[in-house]
Structures are given as structure tokens and as C-alpha cells.
C-alpha positions in Angstrom: 28.9 21.1 -12.1 28.8 17.9 -14.1 32.2 18.7 -15.4 33.8 18.0 -12.0 33.3 14.1 -12.0 34.7 14.0 -15.5 37.8 16.0 -14.4 38.3 13.7 -11.5 37.8 10.6 -13.6 40.4 12.0 -16.1 43.0 12.6 -13.4 42.5 9.4 -11.5 42.5 7.3 -14.7 45.7 8.9 -16.0 48.6 6.6 -16.6 50.7 8.9 -14.4 49.1 7.2 -11.4 50.1 3.7 -12.4 52.3 2.3 -9.6 54.7 0.6 -11.9 58.5 1.0 -11.6 60.2 2.8 -14.4 63.6 1.3 -13.5 64.7 -2.2 -12.8 67.8 -3.8 -11.2 70.3 -6.2 -12.7 73.1 -7.9 -10.8 76.5 -9.3 -12.0 79.8 -10.2 -10.5 83.1 -8.7 -11.8 86.5 -10.1 -10.9 89.5 -7.8 -11.1 92.7 -9.6 -10.0 92.0 -11.0 -6.6 89.1 -8.6 -5.9 85.5 -9.5 -6.6 82.8 -6.9 -7.0 79.0 -7.1 -6.9 77.9 -4.9 -9.9 74.4 -3.5 -9.5 73.0 -1.9 -12.6 69.8 0.3 -12.5 68.2 0.1 -16.0 65.9 3.2 -16.5 63.2 3.6 -19.0 63.9 6.4 -21.5 63.9 9.9 -20.0 63.4 8.6 -16.4 66.2 9.1 -13.9 67.3 8.4 -10.4 69.6 10.4 -8.1 73.2 10.6 -7.0 74.6 10.9 -3.5 73.9 14.6 -3.6 70.5 14.8 -5.2 70.6 18.6 -5.5 67.6 20.8 -4.8 65.1 17.9 -4.8 65.0 14.1 -5.1 66.4 11.4 -2.8 69.7 9.6 -3.1 69.6 6.0 -4.2 70.0 3.7 -1.2 71.8 0.4 -1.1 71.4 -2.0 1.9 72.9 -5.5 2.2 71.7 -8.3 4.5 72.8 -11.8 5.4 69.6 -13.2 6.8 68.3 -10.5 9.1 71.9 -9.2 9.8 73.0 -6.0 8.1 76.2 -6.3 6.2 78.6 -3.5 5.3 80.1 -3.8 1.8 82.7 -1.3 0.7 81.5 0.7 -2.3 83.6 1.9 -5.1 83.0 5.5 -6.0 79.6 6.0 -7.7 79.6 6.9 -11.5 79.8 10.6 -12.3 76.2 11.9 -12.4 74.5 14.1 -15.0 73.0 17.5 -14.1 69.3 18.1 -14.6 67.5 21.4 -14.6 64.0 20.2 -13.9 60.6 21.8 -14.0 60.6 25.0 -11.9 64.3 25.6 -12.5 65.2 22.9 -9.9 68.8 21.6 -10.0 69.3 17.9 -9.4 72.1 15.3 -10.0 71.4 11.8 -11.1 71.5 9.1 -13.8 69.6 8.0 -16.9 70.4 5.0 -19.0 71.9 2.1 -17.1 74.6 3.2 -14.5 76.4 0.5 -12.6 77.4 0.6 -9.0 80.3 -1.6 -7.6 80.6 -3.1 -4.1 83.5 -5.2 -2.9 82.5 -8.7 -1.8 85.7 -9.3 0.2 85.5 -12.5 2.3 81.7 -12.7 2.3 80.4 -16.3 2.1 76.9 -17.7 2.0 73.6 -16.1 1.0 73.5 -12.3 0.5 70.5 -10.0 -0.2 70.9 -6.5 -1.7 68.0 -4.1 -1.2 68.1 -1.1 -3.5 65.6 1.8 -3.2 65.3 4.8 -5.5 63.1 7.7 -6.5 62.6 7.6 -10.2 61.5 10.8 -11.9 60.4 12.1 -15.3 57.4 14.5 -15.3 56.5 13.1 -11.9 58.5 11.2 -9.3 57.7 7.7 -8.0 59.4 5.8 -5.2 60.6 2.3 -6.2 63.2 -0.3 -5.6 64.1 -3.9 -6.1 66.0 -6.7 -4.3 68.6 -9.0 -5.7 69.8 -12.3 -4.1 73.1 -14.2 -4.6 75.1 -17.0 -3.0 78.9 -17.0 -2.5 79.9 -20.6 -2.3 82.8 -21.9 -0.2 85.0 -22.3 -3.3 84.4 -18.6 -4.2 81.9 -19.1 -7.0 79.1 -16.6 -7.0 75.6 -17.6 -8.0 73.2 -14.8 -8.9 69.6 -15.9 -8.1 67.8 -12.9 -9.6 68.0 -11.1 -13.0 71.3 -10.1 -14.5 72.0 -6.8 -16.3 73.0 -8.4 -19.6 76.3 -6.5 -19.6 79.4 -8.3 -20.7 82.5 -8.6 -18.4 84.4 -6.3 -20.7 81.7 -3.6 -20.5 81.6 -3.9 -16.7 85.4 -3.7 -16.6 85.3 -0.6 -18.8 82.7 1.0 -16.5 84.7 0.3 -13.4 87.8 1.8 -15.0 86.2 5.2 -15.6 84.8 5.6 -12.1 85.9 8.9 -10.4 89.3 8.6 -8.7 90.8 10.7 -5.9 93.6 13.0 -7.1 95.7 15.7 -5.7 94.4 19.2 -6.1 95.4 20.4 -9.7 97.5 23.5 -9.9 95.4 25.0 -12.7 92.3 25.1 -10.5 91.9 27.9 -8.0 88.9 28.3 -5.7 87.7 31.1 -3.4 85.0 31.3 -0.8 83.4 34.7 -0.1 80.4 35.9 1.9 77.4 37.5 0.1 75.1 37.8 3.1 74.6 36.7 6.7 73.4 33.3 5.5 75.1 32.8 2.2 78.5 32.3 0.6 79.7 32.1 -3.0 82.3 29.6 -4.4 84.3 31.3 -7.2 86.8 29.3 -9.2 89.1 29.6 -12.2 90.5 26.8 -14.4 93.4 27.6 -16.7 94.2 25.8 -19.9 90.7 24.4 -20.3 89.2 24.6 -23.8 85.5 25.3 -23.6 84.8 22.7 -26.4 86.1 20.0 -24.1 83.4 20.7 -21.5 80.6 18.2 -21.0 77.6 20.5 -21.1 75.4 18.0 -19.2 77.6 17.9 -16.2 79.1 20.5 -13.8 82.7 21.5 -14.0 82.7 21.2 -10.2 80.0 19.0 -8.7 79.8 19.2 -4.9 79.3 16.3 -2.6 76.9 16.8 0.3 78.5 19.1 2.8 75.9 20.2 5.5 75.3 22.9 6.6 76.3 24.1 3.1 73.8 23.8 0.2 75.2 24.4 -3.3 73.1 26.0 -6.0 73.3 26.1 -9.8 76.8 26.5 -11.3 77.4 29.4 -13.6 80.3 29.4 -16.1 82.1 32.0 -18.2 84.9 31.5 -20.7 87.9 33.7 -21.5 88.8 32.5 -25.0 92.0 34.5 -25.2 93.4 33.1 -21.9 91.8 29.6 -22.5 90.3 30.0 -19.0 86.9 29.0 -17.6 85.6 31.0 -14.6 82.8 29.5 -12.5 80.8 30.4 -9.4 78.1 28.7 -7.3 76.0 30.3 -4.6 76.2 28.4 -1.3 73.4 28.6 1.3 74.4 28.3 5.0 71.9 26.5 7.1 74.0 26.1 10.2 71.5 28.1 12.3 69.1 25.2 12.0 71.5 22.6 13.4 71.5 21.5 17.0 73.4 23.2 18.5 73.1 26.2 16.0 76.1 27.0 14.0 75.9 30.5 12.6 78.1 31.6 9.7 81.3 32.9 11.4 81.2 36.7 11.5 85.0 37.0 11.3 85.3 34.7 8.3 87.2 32.0 10.1 86.0 28.3 10.2 86.8 26.6 13.4 87.3 23.7 12.7 88.1 24.0 9.0 85.4 22.9 6.5 86.3 20.1 4.2 84.6 20.1 0.8 84.7 17.4 -1.8 84.0 17.8 -5.5 83.8 15.8 -8.7 86.0 17.7 -11.3 85.7 16.9 -15.0 89.1 17.3 -16.7 89.7 18.4 -20.3 90.7 14.8 -21.0 87.2 13.5 -20.1 88.2 12.0 -16.8 86.4 12.6 -13.5 88.5 13.3 -10.4 87.6 13.5 -6.8 89.1 16.6 -5.2 89.2 17.5 -1.5 90.0 20.9 0.0 90.0 22.2 3.6 88.7 25.8 3.9 90.0 27.6 7.0 88.4 30.9 6.1 86.3 32.9 3.6 86.5 36.4 2.3 84.2 38.9 4.1 83.5 40.6 0.8 83.1 39.5 -2.8 84.6 42.7 -4.2 87.1 42.0 -6.9 85.9 38.5 -7.7 83.2 39.9 -10.0 86.0 40.7 -12.4 86.3 37.1 -13.3 82.7 37.3 -14.8 82.6 40.8 -16.4 82.9 40.9 -20.1 83.3 37.2 -20.6 81.2 34.9 -22.8 78.6 32.8 -21.1 78.5 29.0 -21.5 75.2 27.3 -22.0 75.8 24.6 -19.4 72.2 23.7 -18.5 71.1 20.2 -19.4 68.2 20.3 -21.8 65.0 19.0 -20.0 63.3 16.1 -21.6 61.1 17.0 -24.5 57.8 18.3 -23.4 58.8 17.7 -19.7 58.2 21.1 -18.3 55.3 22.0 -20.5 53.4 18.7 -19.8 54.3 18.9 -16.1 53.0 22.5 -15.9 49.8 21.5 -17.6 49.2 18.7 -15.1 50.0 20.9 -12.2 47.6 23.6 -13.4 44.9 21.0 -13.7 45.7 19.9 -10.1 45.6 23.5 -9.0 42.2 24.0 -10.6 40.7 20.8 -9.0 42.2 21.7 -5.6 40.7 25.2 -5.8 37.3 23.6 -6.8 37.4 21.3 -3.8 38.2 24.2 -1.4 34.5 25.3 -1.9 33.6 22.3 0.2 36.1 23.0 3.0 34.8 24.2 6.4 37.1 27.2 6.4 35.3 29.0 3.6 31.8 27.7 3.9 30.4 30.7 5.9 31.3 33.2 3.2 30.5 30.8 0.4 27.1 30.4 2.0 26.5 34.1 1.8 27.4 34.1 -1.8 25.3 31.1 -2.5 22.2 32.7 -1.1 23.1 35.8 -2.9 22.5 33.7 -6.1 19.0 33.1 -4.8 18.5 36.9 -4.5 19.8 37.4 -8.1 17.3 34.9 -9.7 15.0 37.7 -10.7 17.7 39.7 -12.4 18.6 39.5 -16.1 21.2 36.9 -17.0 23.8 39.5 -17.9 23.4 41.2 -14.5 23.8 37.8 -12.7 26.9 37.1 -14.7 28.3 40.6 -13.8 27.9 39.9 -10.1 29.5 36.5 -10.3 32.4 37.9 -12.4 33.0 40.6 -9.7 33.1 37.8 -7.1 35.5 35.8 -9.2 37.7 38.9 -9.8 38.0 39.2 -6.0 39.0 35.6 -5.6 41.5 35.4 -8.4 42.9 38.9 -7.7 43.5 38.0 -4.0 45.2 34.7 -5.0 47.5 36.7 -7.4 48.2 39.2 -4.6 49.2 36.3 -2.3 51.4 34.9 -5.0 53.1 38.3 -5.3 53.8 38.4 -1.6 55.2 34.9 -1.7 57.5 35.8 -4.6 58.7 38.9 -2.7 59.3 36.8 0.5 61.1 34.1 -1.4 63.3 36.7 -3.1 64.3 38.1 0.4 65.3 34.6 1.5 62.3 33.8 3.7 60.9 30.3 3.9 57.2 30.6 3.2 54.3 28.2 2.8 50.6 27.9 2.2 48.6 29.7 4.9 51.6 31.8 5.9 49.5 34.9 6.6 47.7 33.1 9.5 51.0 33.0 11.3 50.8 36.8 11.7 48.9 37.8 14.9 48.0 41.2 13.5 46.5 39.7 10.3 44.4 37.2 12.4 43.2 39.9 14.7 42.1 42.0 11.7 40.2 39.0 10.3 38.5 38.3 13.7 37.3 41.9 13.8 36.0 42.0 10.2 34.1 38.7 10.6 32.6 39.8 13.9 31.3 43.0 12.3 29.8 41.0 9.5 28.0 38.8 12.0 26.6 41.9 13.8 25.3 43.1 10.4 23.5 39.8 9.8 21.9 40.1 13.2 20.4 43.4 12.1 22.4 45.8 14.3 23.3 48.0 11.3 22.5 48.4 7.6 26.0 49.0 6.3 26.8 46.9 3.2 29.5 44.4 4.2 30.6 41.5 1.9 27.6 39.3 1.2 25.2 40.7 3.9 23.6 43.2 1.5 22.3 40.2 -0.4 20.2 39.1 2.5 18.9 42.5 3.5 15.9 44.2 1.9 18.0 46.5 -0.3 17.9 46.2 -4.0 19.9 43.4 -5.4 21.2 45.4 -8.4 23.3 47.9 -6.4 27.1 48.1 -6.6 29.5 45.3 -7.1 31.9 46.1 -4.2 30.5 43.6 -1.8 30.8 40.8 -4.5 34.5 41.6 -4.9 35.0 41.7 -1.1 33.2 38.4 -0.8 35.8 36.9 -3.1 38.6 38.4 -1.1 37.2 36.9 2.1 36.6 33.5 0.5 40.2 33.4 -0.6 41.6 34.4 2.8 39.5 31.9 4.6 40.3 29.1 2.2 44.1 29.2 2.9 44.0 27.4 6.2 42.6 24.4 4.4 44.4 21.9 2.2 42.7 19.7 -0.3 43.4 16.7 -2.6 45.6 17.7 -5.6 46.3 21.1 -4.0 49.4 20.1 -2.1 51.0 18.7 -5.3 50.3 21.8 -7.2 51.6 24.1 -4.4 54.8 22.1 -4.1 55.4 22.6 -7.8 54.6 26.3 -7.5 56.8 27.1 -4.5 59.8 25.5 -6.1 59.2 27.3 -9.4 60.0 30.7 -10.8 57.8 33.8 -10.5 55.7 33.0 -13.6 55.0 29.4 -12.3 53.9 30.7 -8.9 51.6 33.3 -10.4 50.1 30.7 -12.9 49.4 28.0 -10.3 47.8 30.5 -7.8 45.7 31.9 -10.6 44.4 28.4 -11.4 43.6 27.7 -7.7 41.6 30.9 -7.7 39.9 29.9 -10.9 38.9 26.6 -9.3 37.5 28.3 -6.2 35.5 30.7 -8.4 34.5 28.2 -11.0 31.0 27.2 -9.6 30.0 30.9 -9.6 31.4 31.5 -13.1 29.4 28.4 -14.3 26.2 29.5 -12.6 26.7 33.0 -13.9 27.0 31.8 -17.5 24.2 29.2 -17.0 21.6 30.5 -14.4 19.4 27.5 -15.0 21.9 25.4 -13.0 20.5 27.0 -9.8 16.8 26.7 -10.8 16.4 24.0 -8.1 17.1 26.6 -5.4 14.0 28.0 -3.6 12.6 31.4 -4.7 13.4 34.5 -2.6 11.0 35.1 0.3 10.5 36.0 3.9 12.3 32.8 4.9 15.6 34.5 3.9 15.2 37.0 6.8 15.5 34.1 9.3 18.3 32.5 7.3 20.4 35.6 8.0 20.5 34.7 11.7 21.7 31.2 10.9 24.5 32.6 8.7 25.4 35.0 11.5 25.9 32.1 13.8 28.2 30.4 11.3 30.3 33.6 11.2 30.5 33.7 15.0 31.7 30.1 14.9 34.4 31.2 12.5 35.2 34.2 14.8 35.6 31.7 17.7 38.0 29.6 15.7 40.1 32.5 14.6 40.1 33.9 18.1 41.6 30.6 19.2 44.2 30.8 16.5 45.1 34.4 17.6 45.5 33.3 21.2 47.8 30.5 20.1 50.1 33.1 18.5 50.3 35.4 21.5 50.4 35.2 25.3 46.8 34.3 26.1 47.2 35.4 29.7 47.8 39.0 28.4 45.5 39.1 25.4 42.4 37.3 26.5 40.8 40.3 28.2 41.7 42.8 25.5 40.1 40.5 22.9 37.0 40.0 25.0 36.8 43.8 25.5 37.1 44.3 21.7 34.0 42.1 21.1 32.1 43.8 23.9 32.8 47.4 22.8 32.2 46.7 19.2 28.9 45.1 20.0 27.9 48.0 22.2 28.9 50.6 19.6 26.7 49.1 17.0 23.9 48.3 19.5 24.0 52.0 20.7 23.7 53.3 17.1 20.9 50.9 16.2 18.7 50.9 19.4 19.6 54.0 21.5 20.8 57.0 19.5 22.1 57.9 16.0 23.8 61.1 17.2 27.0 61.3 15.2 29.1 62.6 18.0 28.0 60.0 20.5 28.4 57.3 17.8 31.9 58.4 17.0 32.8 58.3 20.7 31.6 54.7 21.1 33.4 53.6 17.9 36.6 55.3 18.8 36.9 53.2 22.0 37.4 49.7 20.4 39.9 51.3 17.9 41.9 52.9 20.7 41.7 49.6 22.7 43.3 47.7 19.8 45.9 50.2 19.0 46.9 50.5 22.7 47.1 46.8 23.1 49.2 46.3 20.0 51.6 49.0 21.2 51.8 47.7 24.8 51.5 43.9 24.7 53.9 41.5 23.0 52.6 39.9 19.7 54.3 36.5 20.4 53.9 33.9 23.1 56.4 33.6 26.0 59.3 31.3 25.3 58.6 28.1 27.3 60.0 24.6 27.1 57.7 22.4 25.0 56.2 19.7 27.2 56.1 16.2 25.7 52.8 14.5 25.4 52.5 10.9 26.7 52.2 9.6 23.2 53.6 12.5 21.0 57.1 13.9 21.1 57.5 17.6 20.0 59.3 17.7 16.6 62.7 19.3 16.5 65.7 18.5 14.2 67.3 17.0 17.2 64.4 14.8 18.2 64.1 13.4 14.7 67.8 12.6 14.7 67.7 11.0 18.1 65.0 8.6 16.9 67.0 7.2 14.0 67.1 3.5 14.1 63.3 3.4 14.9 60.1 3.7 12.9 58.8 7.3 13.4 55.5 8.9 12.3 55.7 12.7 11.9 52.6 14.9 12.0 53.0 18.6 11.1 50.0 20.6 12.1 48.8 24.1 13.1 45.9 25.6 15.1 44.7 27.5 12.0 44.6 24.3 9.9 41.0 22.9 9.9 42.0 20.0 7.8 44.6 19.1 10.4 41.9 19.1 13.1 39.6 16.9 11.1 42.5 14.4 10.5 43.3 14.4 14.2 39.6 13.8 15.2 39.0 11.0 12.6 42.4 9.3 12.7 45.3 10.4 14.8 43.6 11.0 18.1 41.6 7.7 18.0 42.2 4.6 20.2 42.6 2.6 17.0 45.6 4.7 15.9 47.2 4.6 19.3 46.8 0.8 19.4 48.4 0.4 15.9 51.3 2.6 17.0 51.9 0.5 20.1 51.7 -2.8 18.2 54.1 -1.5 15.5 56.4 0.2 18.1 55.9 3.4 16.0 57.2 6.5 17.6 54.9 9.5 17.3 56.3 13.0 16.6 54.3 16.2 16.2 55.5 19.5 14.8 53.3 22.6 15.5 53.6 25.2 12.7 50.9 27.6 14.2 53.7 30.1 14.8 56.3 30.8 12.3 59.1 28.3 12.7 62.0 28.4 10.2 63.1 24.9 11.2 59.8 23.3 10.3 59.6 25.4 7.1 63.0 24.2 6.0 62.2 20.6 6.8 58.9 20.7 4.8 60.6 22.5 1.9 63.4 20.0 1.8 60.7 17.3 1.2 58.7 19.3 -1.4 55.9 20.3 1.0 54.9 23.9 1.6 51.9 23.7 3.9 50.1 21.6 6.5 48.8 19.1 7.2 51.9 17.0 6.2 52.7 13.5 7.3 55.9 11.5 7.0 57.3 8.2 8.0 61.0 8.1 9.0 62.5 4.7 8.5 65.1 3.2 10.8 67.9 4.1 8.3 66.8 7.7 8.4 65.0 7.7 5.1 61.9 10.0 5.2 58.8 8.9 3.2 56.2 11.6 2.4 52.6 10.4 3.0 50.9 13.6 1.7 48.2 15.7 3.3 45.7 12.9 4.0 46.2 10.1 6.5 44.6 6.8 7.4 45.7 3.9 9.6 45.9 1.7 6.5 48.1 4.2 4.7 50.5 4.4 7.7 50.7 0.6 8.1 51.3 0.2 4.4 54.3 2.4 4.5 56.0 0.4 7.4 57.8 -1.8 5.0 
């Protein structure tokens, strides 16, 4: 295990963690006729970029704020420069800027001191929040004094940049667009441009770049060319998220928008100009039939911007390292400790076996771990393909799955207490049977360790999972495999080098008593999962069936062990708990009653509406779940303490809590929009509505430090 500190040292000492900005701000003043402009230039380091008004699938738009003293000031902005398109790691589409783009703001009749605050998210292989302020003074005679760094651009260069900014134009006759429905929650924008030579197309930009238009979310543009007709045909998938608005706004079933939907686009012309186009859509086609003809038999255009050299490969390597370390740390999490303990003391039992046999047992356990992680990854891929929003620990949002886990762990506990001799995962290792029997229990121990690890998060794991959930199928499978490799690594290491566990005591009679202790740890896990199950269903209906399940299971095993081994009688007593469960599942609802969520004295329940209503204030958001043990630890140590409450009161910090115990698409969508796919997750919402991600760990100092 000496490799672990070295791995941690490598990651924490990596230059990727240096908190330096990779962009800086320069300010100038440009006069055009009678109009004066404040020109703010963001100068990026090579290969780093910031984001446009519509950042795309990820990222955060650059923000500009102006102040005179403490008073906010509105400056009219000229249109932003036309952005580039980036296809980032994980096939993520974004729009933004490299190099040194310049943004222009009219000074108008402003006089006196002025401060501009610019905040950005700058990205390359990783993303870092940053920003810079600039100060200037407009004297009574109109002269402008820049107090901070200038960009170094000449007036002629600034004038040239201003002249090529996108300009509003009438809709061109050569461009035709259509909207059609592809599913209950999705549309497609098809368009045709006549007389557009393909060699005039800037391959690092969209032909049509959409502005933000909630509840519509635009995906990657696809283009085809008809060389004979000198025509370009394009299409973009459009997600409809209106059902998550408040009030909900479903996609109209009749294909009619009421009121009409206005869409704005940047359109690159064959002459190299960029136009701003607007169009009101009153309706959409209920079928896409016929529009496919625009794409059939036409040549594809390679319009994807080339990622920075080594960007995806290096990013993937870093994320796989994070996944491995996160999986390694999961071994120490309370969720998985009972099953890990069974396996650990199994190693004691194996000490007398040949080295090759010890390695075989540990390889079987590791196969169970990694195989289960790959199975989970496959389920996630299938759910994502069906349009479902899914996150880490998603299976614990299923009442039936949790009920099955409760039953299995309760039976394992009865085995450890000596009520039967059947081999269940790990328990065989602590009974008197031979240690060299089959490997099935080792594999099943790995399966259980994996399932019990998913309610926990760990350092590095959240970053790797966010990368995986936004990636393609291969990325998801790779990241999950490396998490499994990290979880199994201590046992692979001790299997290959048995002397690493030489410090453990030798097998003996003491292990018989240890079984009872491990049985108690499993019962504690059963109690925790029972609480999770009752939070997913109506406890007033399910409490007695769950109690009867435990009682009848206990009596069935007790009857067999202490009263009679008659097969007929045993079958009768075992049939009863099975029938009880099947009957309850068929008769009782597997979801809680719909009730209004009561607000806590300090914490407001999270909804999209509550978050919107609190704009203008500082807000701390906690996303949690009953099945998340890391969440409970963070609550006990930080969030539910008097010190945290005192800090929130002093800082006038509003507290909002989102409960993801049950499946909630609104929470899933919110987390996904911020690159988070599991809980715990913590955010600060600033008064201007900007949301800052704090990660999966929290402290009072971390929260206070973000209130800036």
C-alpha cells in the first residue's frame, strides 16, 4: 500500500492544481465619431479558452459587471465577437474564444470613477474559474484615464475588431429553416442554404450558431453538401426542457407554439461576415418524414474543430488516475466496510494456502468488483441512450433494488450468527469449512462491495464521474473499470505479495467470536438500508411488511437450525416470507404519497422556482440523499452544527436543500448542467444568479471563502 501516498503526492503536486489564471484582462478606450467605447480584451494563454453567451453543453458564459462606487451601472454592450466551436473531451460541444477577443461597451454620458469586474471560466484540459477587475476615470472634459493594464492593441486594430462584430440583418432568402418533432421531448432544426460554396465555410465555427433560447437546448450541428446544387444542408437536434420550468411547459402536442418562439442565430456568410438573424416560429412539423432527403446521398463536411493536441488523451489519462484513486479511497468508506471486513478476514483464513491459491481467490473477488462496475456502466449507457438523466448511486433510488439488498444482507447476518451453514459471500471464510473451496463467494463478495460502495462519494471520484457521464460509451466504460480497479487494488496487491499481510494475526478460535461482531455490522447496514427503503415508499404502509419480512426470515432459518430439518416443513416456512414480499409488492405502492414539502426553519426545499426566487441574495445549496452516507457525515460534522448556522446568519446566507433520495428529474438536470452526477454536491448561488460549484466536500472556511 506504499504506492498510495506516492499517487496522492503526484496528483496534489501536479501543476494542474496551481491556482493561477490562464487569461488576463486589458482595457482600452475606442472613440468612433461621437461614441466612446470601453474595450475589454481577454488575453488567453495558448490553447486556453473562455466561453460565449451560449457556452454550449458545458462551461459558463463570461460575465461583465460595472460599478460606480458600490452602485451597479448598466453599460450597453456591442454584440460579442463571433465565437469558435469546440468539441471537447467526451464529445462535449462548447462555444467560446481563444487568443485575445475584445468586447465593447458604450460609455455614453458616464463621468467619474468606473470599475469593471470580469469573471470567466478558462479551460484547456481542466477548467479553472478566474477573473480580473479594471478601473478607469472619465474626467469632466471627456478624457478617459485607464488605471489598470492596457491590452497593447492599437486604435486601428480595435477599430477593425469593432467593424467585424456580428450585425443584425434581415433573414436571407437563400436560407430556409424547418422545425420538426423527433420525440415527446425533442425537436430537430433542419436548414438549407443555397449558393454557398463549401470551401467558403469556416470549419471552426457553426454555419448557424444558436443563442440561448430556454427551454430549447441545441446540440451539435451536422452539415452535408450538395456540390451540384452548390447547397449546404444542416441539422441540429434540439432538446425541449419545458417540463422542468415552473410552471411546466410541455412540448405542444399539436405542433403550435403559443406564444410563438423567437430564435436568434449567428449566421456565417460566404463572404466571411457574421450576421445576427431572428425568426419567430409559430409551429413545428409533427413528423420529420421527408426532411431526411436533404441528407441522403450527400457528402459530409468535417466541421468539428480539432481539439488541442493531446487534450483528450491527457485529460482521459488524468481522469482515469482520478477514478483509480477514488475507487481506492472507497475501501475506507463506511458503506462498504462490512463486506470489506469479511474479505479482509478472509485473507487471514487464506494465509496457510499457497501463494498461487491466495492470488486466485483475490482475482475472483476483483473480477466481481470490476465486472459489477462494468455492468453498472452498461446500464448507465443504456439509460443515457433512452434519454434518462442518471447519476452515481442511481440504483438506490429503486425501492425494489433496496428491498432486495436489505434481504440479502439480513440473510448474510443470520449466517454469521450461525443459524445456517449455506455459503454466502464472505461468510464461508469465517466458518469451519475448508478455505480452498469454490470461488463463487469471492466473486459475490466483489459484487456486494461494489453495490454498497455506490452510495458513497470520495475525493477525486466526483471529478472522474463527471468526465465519464458527459463522455461517450468507451469513456464511461473505461472510467468505471478504473474505479473498480481502485476498489479491488488492495486485494490484487496482497494477492500478488502475501507478505504485505504478514502483520495480521494467525487464524484461530478468536475468529469464531469475530463472526458475531461482523454480523452486527451487517445488521447496522440492514438498518441503514431499511431507512433508505422507507424513505422511498410510504412508511405507514410498508413498515409492518418490512418488519414481518425480518421476523419470518429469522424464524425460517431458526426453525431449520434448531427445531427440524424436515424438507417439507422447511419449505413451508421459507415460502411465507417470499409470498409476503410478492404480495406486498403487488398490493402496495412503491412510491411515497405526494405531499407538499415542508420548509425547515433554516433550510428551504430546493426547486427551480425557489432557486430563481432567491436571486439577488447569497444562497448555499446542499444536494443530499438518505442513501448517501457521505452526505450524512458532512451534515453531522459541518452543515447541522451551531457554527455553520451562526456563519449563515452573520453572512445573511440563505440555505437551500435538495433531496435526491427519490428520483427527481429536476435535480438530475440541475446537477448535470453543472457537471455533477451524484451527491453530495454543494453550490453557492451569487446575487447575480451565477452558480459556483464547491464539490463533494464542504467546510465552513470553504463556504466563507466562496462568498466573494
